C-alpha positions in Angstrom: -12.6 19.8 -10.3 -11.4 21.8 -7.3 -13.7 24.4 -5.7 -12.8 28.1 -6.2 -11.4 28.4 -2.8 -9.5 25.2 -2.4 -5.7 25.5 -1.7 -3.6 25.8 -4.3 -0.3 24.7 -2.7 0.9 21.0 -3.9 0.5 18.3 -1.2 3.4 16.0 -1.0 2.9 12.5 0.3 5.7 9.8 1.1 4.0 6.1 0.2 5.8 3.2 2.0 5.1 -0.5 1.9 6.2 -3.8 2.8 8.9 -3.0 5.2 8.7 -6.5 6.7 10.4 -6.0 10.0 12.4 -9.3 10.4 13.8 -8.9 7.1 14.1 -5.2 6.7 16.6 -3.5 4.8 18.6 -1.7 7.3 20.2 0.7 5.2 17.0 1.3 3.2 14.8 2.0 6.4 17.4 4.5 7.6 17.5 6.1 4.4 13.7 6.6 4.3 13.5 8.0 7.7 16.4 10.6 6.8 14.4 11.6 4.0 11.0 12.1 6.0 13.1 14.1 8.7 14.7 16.1 6.3 11.8 16.8 3.8 8.8 16.7 6.3 6.2 15.5 3.7 2.6 16.6 4.6 1.8 12.9 5.6 3.3 9.5 5.4 0.9 6.5 4.1 2.2 2.7 4.8 0.2 0.2 2.9 0.9 -2.8 5.1 3.0 -5.7 5.9 5.3 -4.0 8.4 6.4 -7.2 9.6 7.6 -10.5 8.2 5.8 -13.0 10.4 3.8 -10.7 12.9 6.1 -11.9 15.8 6.1 -9.6 18.8 9.8 -8.5 18.3 9.1 -7.7 14.7 5.9 -5.4 15.8 8.2 -3.9 18.4 10.9 -2.9 15.9 8.1 -1.6 13.4 6.2 0.4 15.7 9.1 2.0 17.2 10.4 3.1 13.8 6.9 4.4 12.9 6.5 6.3 16.2 9.9 8.2 15.4 8.5 9.6 12.3 7.3 13.3 13.1 4.6 13.6 10.4 0.9 12.5 10.4 1.0 8.7 9.3 -1.7 6.3 8.4 -1.0 2.4 8.3 -2.9 -0.3 6.4 -2.9 -3.9 7.7 -1.0 -6.3 5.5 -1.4 -10.1 5.1 1.8 -10.5 6.7 0.8 -8.5 9.9 -1.8 -10.9 11.2 -0.7 -13.5 13.6 0.6 -16.6 11.9 1.3 -19.0 14.9 -1.4 -17.9 17.3 -4.9 -18.7 15.6 -6.9 -17.6 18.7 -5.4 -14.3 18.1 -5.8 -14.1 14.2 -9.4 -14.8 14.7 -10.1 -12.9 17.6 -7.8 -10.1 18.5 -5.9 -10.0 14.9 -4.9 -6.3 15.7 -3.5 -6.6 19.2 0.0 -6.1 18.3 -0.5 -2.9 16.6 -1.7 -1.5 20.2 1.5 0.8 20.3 0.3 2.9 17.2 -3.5 1.9 17.2 -4.3 5.6 16.7 -2.6 5.3 13.3 -3.9 2.0 12.0 -6.6 2.2 9.2 -6.8 5.8 10.1 -8.2 8.5 7.8 -5.8 11.5 7.1 -7.7 14.9 6.5 -5.2 17.3 4.7 -5.8 20.5 2.9 -8.7 19.6 0.6 -7.3 16.1 0.2 -8.3 13.0 2.5 -6.5 9.6 2.7 -9.3 7.1 3.3 -8.6 3.5 4.3 -9.8 0.4 2.5 -9.5 -2.8 4.3 -8.3 -5.9 1.9 -6.5 -8.3 4.5 -9.0 -10.7 6.1 -8.5 -13.3 8.7 -9.7 -16.3 6.5 -10.8 -16.8 3.0 -13.2 -19.8 2.5 -12.4 -19.4 -1.5 -8.7 -20.2 -1.0 -5.7 -21.1 1.1 -3.5 -19.5 1.9 -5.0 -16.3 2.9 -2.4 -14.0 1.6 -4.2 -12.4 -1.4 -6.6 -9.7 -1.2 -10.3 -9.7 -0.4 -12.5 -6.6 -0.2 -15.9 -7.6 1.8 -19.0 -5.6 1.3 -18.5 -4.2 5.2 -15.1 -2.9 4.2 -16.3 -1.3 1.0 -19.3 0.1 2.6 -17.3 1.8 5.5 -14.8 3.1 2.8 -17.5 4.7 0.9 -19.3 6.1 4.1 -16.1 7.9 4.8 -15.8 9.3 1.2 -19.6 10.3 1.1 -19.0 12.2 4.5 -16.3 14.4 3.2 -17.0 18.2 2.3 -17.8 18.6 -1.4 -15.0 18.8 -3.5 -12.6 17.1 -1.4 -9.9 15.1 -3.3 -9.6 11.6 -2.1 -7.0 8.8 -2.1 -7.8 5.4 -0.8 -5.0 3.5 1.0 -5.1 -0.3 1.1 -2.5 -3.1 1.3 -3.5 -5.2 -1.9 -3.8 -4.0 -5.4 -7.5 -4.3 -6.5 -7.4 -6.1 -9.9 -9.5 -9.4 -9.3 -8.1 -11.6 -12.0 -5.0 -11.4 -14.4 -5.3 -12.1 -18.0 -4.4 -15.9 -17.6 -7.6 -16.0 -15.0 -5.4 -16.3 -11.8 -7.4 -15.0 -8.8 -6.1 -11.8 -7.1 -8.0 -9.7 -5.0 -11.6 -11.1 -4.4 -14.7 -8.5 -5.0 -11.9 -6.0 -6.4 -13.6 -5.5 -9.6 -16.7 -4.4 -8.1 -14.5 -2.2 -5.5 -12.8 -0.5 -8.4 -15.9 0.6 -10.1 -17.5 1.8 -6.9 -14.4 3.9 -6.1 -14.2 5.2 -9.6 -17.8 6.1 -9.3 -16.9 8.3 -6.3 -14.1 9.9 -8.2 -11.4 8.7 -6.0 -8.0 10.3 -7.5 -6.1 7.0 -7.0 -5.8 3.9 -4.8 -2.4 3.5 -3.2 -1.4 -0.2 -2.4 1.6 -2.3 -1.8 2.1 -6.4 -1.5 3.7 -6.6 -4.8 7.2 -5.4 -3.9 7.6 -3.4 -7.2 6.5 0.2 -7.8 3.5 0.6 -10.5 1.3 3.4 -11.9 -1.5 1.9 -13.9 -5.1 3.0 -14.8 -8.0 0.6 -14.6 -10.9 1.2 -16.8 -14.2 0.5 -14.9 -17.9 0.8 -16.2 -17.9 4.0 -13.7 -14.9 5.4 -15.0 -10.9 5.1 -14.8 -9.5 4.5 -11.4 -5.5 5.1 -11.1 -3.7 2.5 -9.1 -0.3 3.5 -7.5 1.9 0.8 -5.8 4.7 1.2 -3.7 8.0 -1.1 -3.5 9.5 -2.5 -0.5 12.0 -1.3 2.1 12.8 -4.9 2.9 15.5 -7.8 1.6 12.6 -9.3 -0.1 13.2 -7.1 -3.1 11.7 -8.2 -6.2 12.8 -6.8 -9.8 13.5 -3.3 -8.4 16.1 -2.0 -5.5 14.4 -1.0 -2.3 12.2 2.1 -2.7 9.3 4.2 -1.7 7.1 6.6 -3.7 7.0 10.2 -3.7 3.5 11.4 -4.6 2.7 15.1 -5.3 -1.0 16.2 -5.6 -0.9 19.6 -7.3 -4.7 20.5 -8.2 -6.1 17.4 -9.9 -2.7 16.1 -11.0 -0.6 13.4 -9.3 3.0 13.1 -9.8 4.7 9.9 -8.6 8.4 9.5 -8.4 9.8 5.7 -7.2 12.7 7.0 -5.1 15.3 4.4 -4.5 18.9 4.3 -3.2 20.3 3.2 -6.5 19.1 6.4 -8.3 17.2 4.1 -11.0 14.8 6.4 -13.0 11.0 5.7 -12.0 10.1 4.6 -15.5 12.6 1.6 -14.9 11.2 0.9 -11.4 7.7 0.4 -12.6 6.0 -2.9 -13.7 3.3 -2.6 -16.3 0.8 -5.2 -14.8 -0.1 -6.4 -11.4 1.4 -10.1 -10.9 -0.3 -12.8 -9.2 1.7 -12.3 -6.0 4.9 -11.2 -4.5 6.4 -14.5 -4.6 9.9 -14.9 -6.2 11.0 -16.1 -8.7 8.6 -14.5 -11.4 7.7 -17.2 -13.8 8.1 -16.3 -17.5 5.6 -13.9 -18.8 4.9 -12.6 -15.2 5.7 -8.7 -15.2 9.1 -7.4 -14.0 10.4 -3.8 -14.0 12.7 -2.9 -16.8 15.7 -2.7 -14.3 15.0 -6.5 -14.0 17.0 -7.6 -10.8 14.7 -10.6 -10.0 16.3 -12.7 -7.0 15.6 -16.4 -7.4 14.5 -16.9 -3.6 13.6 -15.2 -0.4 16.1 -14.6 2.3 15.7 -17.2 4.9 13.4 -16.5 7.8 14.4 -17.4 11.2 
């Protein structure tokens, strides 16, 4: 519960993800930027995949766009943001291309009685599988997030920002985020209000039950041409006391319930196979646009 002297005014966040500069949807990113300028949210959380192939021109476009947002911003690193073609950089200086916005990368945001705390889920390599696109929560990354949460003043509400959703396995046994089950239990035990993520390209608002209690999982869609079963979108999140309200805002004016999938799929690759979750609006493209 909130302490008696905590602020009562609602806090509004814009949650963006998977902009994929290189395959960005220009109309969608222009619209999102105009919404931010006009509505001035308290902060913007971008949960990874700024670029398509981590190329220098893509990073330049992405960082210039982000630097033009006149609000506090935190940026998570997505699997598409680690160098694809330069393995030396991938293993030794993986964040080098973020230099123009390095103060925003995996940055904790402290708002009135609310903190947005980063959780790293992207790794340079995973011995358990190849390719290295899905999530992995290392013990070091989880410890850093927990230490940041524990250092907050008592009564501070907490949101955690990550790129990958944390479910570790689907019902069919497919591996999603390594060590995600343990991470969810730890975060639920710290009474985290929700974890914000991306990666899937469709929005969702789900609750995972853990031995330590429930953990709300809020996913943002994409502002790229890599649309899945929904048009380009971002989440407007309002924190009012202990309540969180989520609106999946989109250019097509599709209602939020029709924008949200009811399960986290294995990954964002199209086409979704029979039985994999799609949003009720259901516009699944057969293939990704080509990347040159």
